[in-house]
N, C-alpha and C positions, 0 to 999 in steps of 0.2 A: 170982805171973803179976805178970810186970812189965808195965807199962804206963802212957803218959803222955798227956795228952789237951792238945788247944790250940785255940785259937779263932782262925780267919784274920782278920784285921784287912782294912780298904780298902786298903792301903799295901802286902800280900803276907805281912804278919808274922804269926808265929805267936806268939801268946802263952799260956804255959802256965795249965791251968785244973785246977781240982778236978772231978772227974767220976765220978758215981757210978751213972749210969743214963740210959735213954732220956729218962725226965722231965726232966733238966738241957739238951736241946737244945731250941734255938729253931727255928723254921722260914724264919726269916729270914736266918738264920747258916751259915757253914760255918765243918767243925769238922778236925782232924786226930787220930786216933786211932792212936800208936805200940805195936804190939806188940812188946817186942824178943823175945820166946818164939819167934814164928813169922817176926820180922824182917818185917813188913807196916808200911806206914803207910797206914791207911785213910783216906780222904776221904769226910766225910759232908756232903753239899751239901742243903742244906733248900729246897723246894719254890718258897720264896718269896724264896729268896738271889737277890741281883741277879746278870746275867751279868759284870758285872766282878770281882764276889766269887769265882764259878766258877772263872772263869779266873784270878785270884790266887791259887785253894787247889792248881792246879795248880803253879802256880810254888813256892809255899810247901812242898809235899811233896817236889818236885826238890831244893832247899835243904835238906830236912829229908835227903834220901836222901844228899846229899853231905856232909852234916855225919856220919851215922852210918856209912855205909858203901852201895856202890851193889849189897851183897847185897840191903840191903831195897829190898822191890818195893811198889809204889803199888798199891791199889786203891780204885775209886772208886764210889760209891753216892749216889743220889739217892731221898730220902724223899719220900713225900709228905704223911705226919703226923711232927711229931718226937717222939710216943710212940702207943704202941697203946693204944687204949681198952678 
């Protein structure tokens, strides 16, 4: 399975990170997870993430799609918690 994960900074840039599961996610941040097998760019928005960060995640996802190819689709999720307990 070919997956890349990114955290989106306040400037809208996606910085690649190491991701091993939901426990790595912080509720005040926004992430992109690119699944090359399904050709999807998942946008994970933490509940506590700021409005600007959420807006910038959409821009970062669009930039990622342009880089990878427009056959990739963006899918957005907003989570109440960073991980299930």
